[in-house]
C-alpha positions as CSV (number, residue, x, y, z in Angstrom):
1,M,31.8,-31.4,-40.3
2,A,28.8,-33.6,-38.8
3,G,29.7,-32.7,-35.9
4,G,30.5,-28.6,-36.5
5,V,26.2,-28.9,-37.9
6,R,25.4,-31.4,-34.6
7,K,27.0,-28.5,-32.3
8,R,25.1,-25.8,-34.2
9,S,22.2,-27.7,-33.6
10,S,22.8,-28.9,-30.1
11,V,22.6,-25.2,-29.2
12,S,19.6,-24.0,-31.8
13,T,17.5,-25.8,-29.5
14,S,18.5,-24.9,-26.3
15,P,15.7,-23.8,-24.3
16,L,17.9,-21.0,-23.7
17,W,18.9,-19.7,-27.1
18,G,14.9,-20.4,-27.6
19,K,14.5,-17.6,-25.6
20,L,17.1,-15.0,-26.1
21,Q,15.8,-15.7,-29.2
22,T,12.6,-15.0,-29.0
23,L,12.9,-12.0,-26.8
24,W,15.4,-10.1,-29.7
25,Q,11.9,-10.5,-32.5
26,E,10.3,-9.0,-28.9
27,K,12.3,-6.0,-28.0
28,H,9.7,-3.6,-29.6
29,L,7.1,-5.6,-27.1
30,I,9.4,-5.8,-24.1
31,L,7.8,-2.5,-23.2
32,F,4.9,-3.1,-23.4
33,K,4.0,-7.3,-22.7
34,T,2.3,-8.0,-19.4
35,E,4.9,-11.1,-19.3
36,Y,8.7,-9.8,-19.5
37,T,6.8,-7.6,-16.1
38,L,9.8,-9.8,-14.4
39,L,13.1,-8.7,-17.2
40,V,11.5,-5.0,-17.0
41,V,11.4,-4.3,-12.6
42,S,14.9,-6.4,-12.6
43,V,16.7,-3.6,-14.1
44,L,14.4,-0.6,-12.9
45,W,14.9,-1.8,-8.9
46,F,18.8,-2.2,-10.0
47,L,19.0,1.6,-10.9
48,E,17.6,2.6,-8.3
49,I,20.2,1.8,-6.2
50,G,22.2,3.7,-8.0
51,I,18.7,6.3,-8.0
52,N,19.0,6.6,-3.6
53,V,22.5,6.9,-4.2
54,W,23.2,10.0,-5.9
55,V,19.8,11.6,-4.4
56,I,21.5,11.0,-0.6
57,Q,23.5,12.0,-1.8
58,K,23.3,15.2,-4.1
59,V,19.6,16.4,-2.1
60,A,19.8,18.3,0.8
61,Y,17.8,16.1,3.9
62,T,15.0,18.5,5.2
63,E,14.0,18.3,8.7
64,I,10.4,17.7,9.3
65,D,9.6,14.8,11.2
66,W,13.0,12.6,12.3
67,K,14.2,14.8,15.3
68,A,10.3,15.1,16.9
69,Y,10.6,11.1,16.2
70,M,13.8,10.8,18.0
71,D,12.6,13.2,20.6
72,E,9.2,10.9,21.3
73,V,11.1,7.7,21.7
74,E,13.7,8.8,23.6
75,G,10.9,10.1,25.9
76,V,10.2,6.4,26.2
77,I,13.6,5.4,27.0
78,N,13.8,7.9,29.9
79,G,11.3,5.7,31.1
80,T,7.6,8.0,29.9
81,Y,5.3,5.6,29.9
82,D,2.6,7.7,29.9
83,Y,1.1,8.7,25.9
84,T,-0.1,11.8,27.1
85,Q,3.1,13.5,28.3
86,L,5.2,11.8,25.1
87,K,5.9,14.9,22.7
88,G,9.0,15.9,20.3
89,D,9.5,19.2,18.7
90,T,6.3,19.5,16.1
91,G,3.7,18.5,18.5
92,P,2.6,14.7,21.0
93,L,4.0,11.6,19.8
94,V,0.0,10.1,17.9
95,Y,1.2,6.7,16.3
96,P,0.6,3.5,18.4
97,A,3.7,1.5,20.3
98,G,5.0,-0.5,16.6
99,F,6.3,2.9,15.5
100,V,7.5,3.7,18.9
101,Y,9.8,0.6,19.2
102,I,11.1,0.5,16.1
103,F,11.9,3.8,15.8
104,T,14.0,3.1,19.4
105,A,15.8,0.8,17.3
106,L,16.6,3.1,14.4
107,Y,17.2,6.3,18.0
108,Y,20.1,3.6,19.1
109,I,21.4,2.7,15.5
110,T,22.3,6.2,14.2
111,S,23.7,7.3,17.2
112,H,20.9,8.7,19.4
113,G,19.6,10.0,15.8
114,V,22.5,12.6,14.7
115,N,23.4,10.2,12.3
116,I,21.4,11.3,9.6
117,R,23.0,9.8,6.7
118,L,22.7,6.7,8.2
119,G,19.3,7.1,9.0
120,Q,18.4,7.8,5.3
121,Y,20.5,4.8,3.7
122,I,18.2,2.3,5.9
123,F,15.3,4.0,4.8
124,A,17.4,3.8,1.2
125,V,17.0,0.1,2.4
126,L,13.1,0.0,2.6
127,Y,12.3,1.7,-0.3
128,L,13.7,-0.8,-1.9
129,I,12.5,-4.0,0.1
130,T,9.0,-2.9,-1.1
131,L,9.2,-1.9,-4.5
132,L,11.0,-5.9,-4.7
133,L,7.6,-6.4,-2.9
134,V,5.2,-3.9,-5.1
135,F,6.9,-5.0,-7.6
136,R,6.1,-8.8,-7.1
137,I,2.3,-8.3,-7.0
138,Y,2.5,-6.7,-10.1
139,H,4.1,-9.7,-11.6
140,R,1.6,-12.3,-9.8
141,T,-1.1,-10.5,-11.1
142,K,0.0,-9.3,-14.9
143,K,-2.5,-6.4,-15.2
144,V,0.0,-3.4,-16.0
145,P,2.3,-3.1,-19.4
146,P,5.9,-2.7,-17.8
147,Y,6.9,0.5,-19.6
148,V,4.3,2.0,-16.3
149,F,6.8,0.7,-14.2
150,F,9.8,3.5,-14.8
151,F,6.2,6.0,-13.5
152,V,5.8,4.2,-10.5
153,C,9.8,3.9,-9.2
154,C,12.5,6.3,-10.9
155,A,9.8,9.3,-12.0
156,S,8.2,10.0,-9.0
157,Y,9.7,13.2,-7.5
158,R,8.5,13.0,-5.1
159,I,8.0,8.9,-3.2
160,H,12.2,9.6,-2.7
161,S,11.7,12.0,-0.5
162,I,9.3,10.4,1.6
163,F,11.5,7.5,1.8
164,V,15.4,9.5,1.6
165,L,15.0,12.8,2.1
166,R,12.3,13.0,4.7
167,L,12.6,10.2,6.6
168,F,8.8,9.5,7.7
169,N,7.1,6.6,9.6
170,D,4.7,6.2,6.6
171,P,6.6,3.7,4.3
172,V,7.8,1.2,6.7
173,A,3.7,0.8,8.0
174,M,3.8,0.6,4.2
175,M,6.5,-1.8,3.2
176,L,4.7,-4.2,6.2
177,L,1.3,-3.3,4.5
178,F,2.6,-5.0,1.5
179,A,4.8,-8.0,2.8
180,A,0.8,-8.6,4.3
181,V,-0.6,-8.3,0.8
182,N,2.4,-10.9,-0.6
183,L,1.4,-13.0,2.1
184,F,-1.5,-12.7,1.4
185,M,-1.3,-14.2,-2.5
186,D,0.5,-16.2,-1.4
187,G,-2.8,-17.9,1.1
188,Y,-0.7,-17.6,3.9
189,W,-3.3,-15.6,6.0
190,T,-3.1,-16.5,9.6
191,L,1.0,-14.5,9.1
192,G,-0.6,-12.4,6.7
193,C,-3.0,-10.8,9.0
194,G,-0.2,-10.2,11.8
195,I,2.0,-8.6,9.5
196,Y,-0.9,-6.6,8.9
197,S,-1.3,-5.3,12.6
198,L,2.3,-4.8,12.6
199,A,2.0,-2.5,10.2
200,V,-1.6,-1.0,12.1
201,S,0.6,-0.5,15.0
202,V,3.4,1.7,12.7
203,K,0.6,4.5,11.6
204,M,-3.5,3.9,10.8
205,N,-3.5,4.6,8.1
206,V,-3.3,0.7,7.3
207,L,-7.0,0.1,8.4
208,L,-8.5,2.0,5.1
209,F,-7.4,-1.9,4.1
210,A,-9.3,-3.4,6.9
211,P,-12.5,-3.1,5.3
212,G,-11.8,-5.2,2.1
213,L,-9.6,-7.5,4.3
214,L,-12.9,-8.1,6.8
215,F,-14.5,-8.8,3.4
216,L,-11.7,-11.6,1.6
217,L,-11.3,-13.6,4.9
218,L,-15.4,-13.4,5.2
219,S,-15.3,-15.0,1.8
220,E,-12.7,-17.4,2.4
221,F,-13.3,-18.8,5.8
222,G,-16.6,-17.2,7.5
223,L,-17.2,-15.7,10.4
224,I,-16.5,-18.0,13.2
225,R,-13.2,-18.7,11.7
226,T,-12.4,-14.9,11.3
227,I,-13.0,-14.7,14.3
228,P,-9.1,-15.8,15.1
229,K,-7.7,-13.6,12.9
230,L,-9.8,-11.1,13.8
231,S,-8.6,-11.9,16.6
232,L,-4.9,-12.1,16.1
233,C,-4.6,-8.3,15.0
234,A,-5.8,-7.5,18.4
235,G,-3.3,-9.6,20.5
236,I,-1.4,-8.2,18.7
237,Q,-1.7,-4.3,19.6
238,L,-3.0,-5.2,23.0
239,F,0.6,-6.6,23.5
240,L,2.7,-4.1,21.5
241,G,1.2,-1.3,23.3
242,L,1.0,-3.3,26.9
243,P,3.4,-1.1,28.7
244,F,1.3,2.3,27.3
245,L,-1.7,0.5,29.1
246,M,-0.9,-0.3,32.2
247,E,0.2,3.7,32.7
248,N,-2.2,5.2,31.2
249,P,-4.9,2.8,28.7
250,V,-6.9,5.9,28.5
251,G,-4.3,8.1,27.4
252,Y,-2.2,6.0,25.3
253,L,-6.1,4.7,23.5
254,S,-6.6,8.6,23.0
255,R,-3.1,9.6,21.3
256,A,-1.8,6.5,19.3
257,F,-6.1,5.6,17.6
258,D,-7.0,9.5,17.7
259,L,-9.5,9.6,15.0
260,G,-10.9,12.7,15.1
261,R,-7.8,14.3,14.7
262,Q,-7.7,18.0,13.7
263,F,-5.6,18.6,10.7
264,I,-3.7,21.4,9.9
265,F,-5.5,23.3,6.6
266,K,-1.9,25.2,5.9
267,W,-0.7,21.4,4.7
268,T,-3.8,19.8,3.4
269,V,-3.4,18.6,-0.5
270,N,-7.1,17.7,-1.2
271,W,-9.0,20.5,0.1
272,R,-7.8,23.7,-0.6
273,F,-10.4,24.7,-3.2
274,L,-12.5,25.2,0.4
275,P,-12.4,27.8,3.1
276,E,-10.8,26.5,5.8
277,W,-14.2,27.6,8.1
278,L,-15.8,24.2,5.9
279,F,-12.2,22.3,5.8
280,L,-12.8,22.5,9.9
281,N,-16.6,22.0,10.3
282,R,-17.0,19.2,12.6
283,Y,-20.7,18.6,9.7
284,F,-17.9,18.2,6.8
285,H,-16.5,15.4,8.6
286,L,-18.7,13.5,9.5
287,L,-20.0,14.0,5.2
288,L,-17.0,13.2,4.4
289,L,-17.4,9.6,7.0
290,A,-21.2,8.8,5.4
291,A,-20.4,8.8,2.2
292,H,-16.6,6.9,2.5
293,L,-18.7,4.2,3.9
294,L,-21.8,4.1,1.7
295,T,-19.2,3.4,-1.1
296,L,-17.6,0.8,1.0
297,L,-20.9,-0.9,1.2
298,L,-22.3,-0.4,-2.6
299,F,-18.8,-1.9,-3.7
300,A,-19.0,-4.3,-1.2
301,L,-22.9,-5.4,-2.0
302,R,-21.8,-4.2,-6.3
303,R,-18.2,-5.1,-6.8
304,W,-17.1,-7.5,-4.4
305,K,-18.8,-10.0,-3.2
306,R,-20.6,-12.5,-6.7
307,P,-23.8,-12.2,-8.6
308,G,-26.9,-13.7,-8.0
309,E,-25.2,-14.3,-3.7
310,S,-26.4,-13.1,-0.8
311,I,-23.6,-11.1,1.6
312,F,-24.7,-12.9,5.0
313,E,-23.7,-16.2,3.0
314,L,-20.0,-14.9,3.4
315,L,-21.4,-15.3,7.0
316,K,-21.2,-18.8,6.8
317,E,-18.6,-21.0,6.4
318,P,-17.8,-22.1,3.3
319,D,-18.9,-25.0,2.5
320,K,-22.6,-24.5,3.6
321,R,-23.4,-21.6,1.1
322,K,-25.6,-22.9,-1.0
323,I,-23.2,-21.0,-3.3
324,P,-20.0,-23.6,-3.9
325,A,-17.9,-21.5,-2.4
326,Q,-14.2,-20.8,-4.4
327,K,-10.8,-19.5,-3.5
328,N,-10.6,-15.7,-4.4
329,T,-7.9,-15.5,-7.3
330,V,-4.8,-13.6,-6.6
331,D,-6.3,-10.2,-9.0
332,Q,-9.4,-10.8,-6.4
333,I,-7.5,-10.1,-3.1
334,V,-5.6,-7.9,-4.3
335,L,-8.1,-4.9,-6.4
336,I,-10.3,-5.3,-2.7
337,L,-7.7,-4.5,-0.8
338,F,-6.5,-2.2,-3.2
339,T,-9.8,-0.4,-3.9
340,S,-10.9,0.0,0.2
341,N,-7.8,1.9,0.6
342,F,-8.0,4.4,-2.7
343,I,-11.2,4.4,-1.5
344,G,-10.9,5.5,1.8
345,M,-7.9,8.2,-0.3
346,C,-11.0,9.1,-1.8
347,F,-13.0,10.6,1.2
348,S,-9.9,11.1,3.6
349,R,-10.4,14.8,5.7
350,S,-6.5,15.8,4.6
351,L,-4.6,14.5,2.4
352,H,-0.9,15.4,3.3
353,Y,2.6,15.8,1.4
354,Q,3.9,12.6,3.3
355,F,0.2,9.8,2.4
356,Y,1.4,10.5,-1.0
357,V,2.1,6.2,-0.6
358,W,-0.1,4.9,1.1
359,Y,-1.4,4.8,-2.5
360,F,0.9,5.5,-4.5
361,H,2.4,2.0,-5.2
362,T,-1.5,0.9,-5.7
363,L,-2.7,3.2,-9.2
364,P,-1.2,1.9,-12.0
365,Y,-2.9,-1.3,-10.3
366,L,-5.7,0.4,-9.9
367,L,-5.7,2.5,-13.8
368,W,-5.6,-0.7,-15.5
369,S,-8.1,-2.4,-13.9
370,G,-10.9,-0.2,-14.6
371,G,-13.5,-1.3,-17.1
372,V,-13.5,2.0,-19.2
373,K,-11.8,0.3,-22.5
374,K,-12.2,3.9,-24.2
375,L,-9.6,4.9,-21.5
376,A,-7.2,4.3,-23.5
377,H,-3.3,3.5,-22.2
378,L,-2.4,7.3,-22.8
379,L,-5.2,8.4,-21.2
380,R,-4.7,6.0,-18.2
381,V,-0.3,7.9,-18.0
382,L,-2.1,11.0,-18.4
383,I,-3.8,10.6,-15.0
384,L,-1.1,9.1,-13.4
385,G,1.4,12.1,-14.1
386,L,-2.1,14.4,-13.3
387,I,-1.5,13.1,-9.7
388,E,1.9,13.7,-9.6
389,L,2.4,16.7,-10.3
390,S,-0.9,17.7,-8.5
391,W,1.4,15.7,-4.7
392,N,4.1,17.6,-6.4
393,T,2.9,21.0,-6.6
394,Y,3.5,23.3,-2.7
395,P,2.4,25.0,-1.4
396,S,-0.8,22.9,-3.5
397,T,-3.3,25.7,-5.5
398,N,-7.6,25.5,-5.7
399,S,-6.4,23.9,-9.3
400,S,-4.1,20.8,-8.0
401,S,-6.8,20.1,-5.1
402,T,-9.0,19.8,-8.3
403,A,-7.6,18.1,-10.7
404,L,-6.9,15.8,-7.9
405,H,-10.6,14.8,-6.9
406,V,-10.8,15.1,-11.1
407,C,-8.6,12.2,-10.9
408,H,-9.7,10.4,-8.5
409,L,-13.0,10.0,-9.2
410,V,-12.3,9.1,-13.2
411,I,-10.8,5.7,-11.4
412,L,-13.3,5.5,-8.2
413,L,-16.1,5.4,-11.9
414,C,-13.5,2.6,-13.3
415,L,-13.5,0.8,-10.6
416,W,-16.9,1.0,-10.1
417,L,-18.2,0.1,-14.7
418,A,-15.1,-2.5,-14.2
419,P,-16.7,-6.0,-15.3
420,P,-16.9,-9.0,-11.6
421,L,-13.7,-11.5,-11.8
422,T,-14.0,-14.6,-12.0
423,P,-14.0,-16.7,-8.8
424,A,-11.6,-19.3,-10.8
425,L,-8.5,-20.9,-9.7
426,S,-5.0,-18.4,-10.5
427,E,-3.0,-20.8,-12.1
428,T,-0.3,-20.6,-8.9
429,Q,-2.4,-21.1,-6.6
430,E,-4.0,-24.3,-8.2
431,Q,-0.5,-25.8,-7.2
432,M,0.0,-24.5,-3.8
433,P,-0.9,-27.8,-1.4
434,A,-4.7,-27.2,0.4
435,K,-3.2,-27.3,3.5
436,D,-1.4,-23.5,2.8
437,K,-4.2,-22.1,0.8
438,R,-6.3,-22.5,4.0
439,H,-3.6,-21.4,6.2
C-alpha cells in the first residue's frame, strides 16, 4: 500500500507530468500565451507538410517564369557568359550570378527543367525550411501570440502559390535571408553577412534589408570593424559574378543590378489607382526614392539609435564611445532589419504578386511591435487580412491598391510610435560566449 502511495507521488512530482498538468490547465490560453509558441508552430509545421502535398497534387501548376529561368541558365550551360545575350521567354536575364548557379542545379535535378512535379516538391522543402527559420525568429522574440501563426502559414493561398505553384526565385532569396537573420540573432555576424550576400546574389530585393544591417553592424562593431564584413559581402558578389564580369563587366552589372528597370503597369499591385503615365514617370520614381531615403534616415536617427547618442558615435569602436556600447538584443536586431525592408516595400516603384513573399513573414512581428496600445488584436488581424486580400485580388483594382497603402501607413505609424527597445542583453545572448557574440 505504502509502495503504491510512493509510486503515485513520484509520478505526480515528475517535471514532465507537471508540465502536462500546466498545459491542460491552461489549454484555453495555448493560442494566446507566447510561451506556447514552440508547441503551436510545431503542430502547424507538420500540418504544412500535408497542405503542400495536397496543393501540389490537387491544384494545377501555372507556368509563368520557370521555363524562362531554364532557358536563361541553359544559355550559360551552352557557354554564353555575356549577360546581354542571356534571355528567356519573358525577357532578358536580370538576376545576379547566384541565381544562375542555383537554377542551373535545379535544371539538372529536374531533367533540364522538364520534371515540373519534382521541382514543386523541391520548392515545398524550401517552403518548410523557410517556415522553420521564421518560426525560430518568432520563438526567440516572443512578441506575437501563437494563434497568429495560422495566418502566417496555413491561411495564405498566395504564398503557397508563389512557392509550389509558380516556382519563382523570390522564395530562394528569402529563405537565405531568414537564415542570415537567424545567424545575426545568434551573434554570428561574419557568417550571417556571407549568407546575406548569397541571398542578394539570387535577387536584388534583399538589398532592402541593407540599411538596417549596416546600422546594426556599425552599432555592434564601429566603422573599422564593419569594413571587413562589408568587404566579405562584396567579395562574394565579385567571386560569383567573375565568369560574367570577365566576359562583359558592364553588361553583367547593368543587367544583374539594374536599379532603374521599368515595370509594367498591368502587373502592379500597389499603384493601380494612378494613371499609367504617372506610374511610368521618372520624377515620380525619384520622389519615391527620396521618400524612402528620408524615412530610413528618420528611423535611424529617431527610432533605431539610443536616446542621447549621436549617430556619428556609431562610427567609433564600441569601447571608445561616450556612452558605453551595449549589445543589441534579438528584438532590436529583428525589428531594425524587418523595418528597413518594410520601408522599402512602402515606397516601392511597383510590387508584383510574387513580391508578397518579400515581407509576408515579417508582417505579424511588425504589427505586434507597434506602439499603439489601442491597436487591439482584432484590428491587427484585420490588417493582416486586408493585406492578404489586396495581394489576392487579380487583377489589382483601385480599391485593393488603396487598401494596401492604408495598411502600410498604419503599420509604419505604429512602428514610429513604438517605444525604444531597451539595449539590455537578452537571456539567450547572456548565455553565449563573448567570442561567439562578437564573431
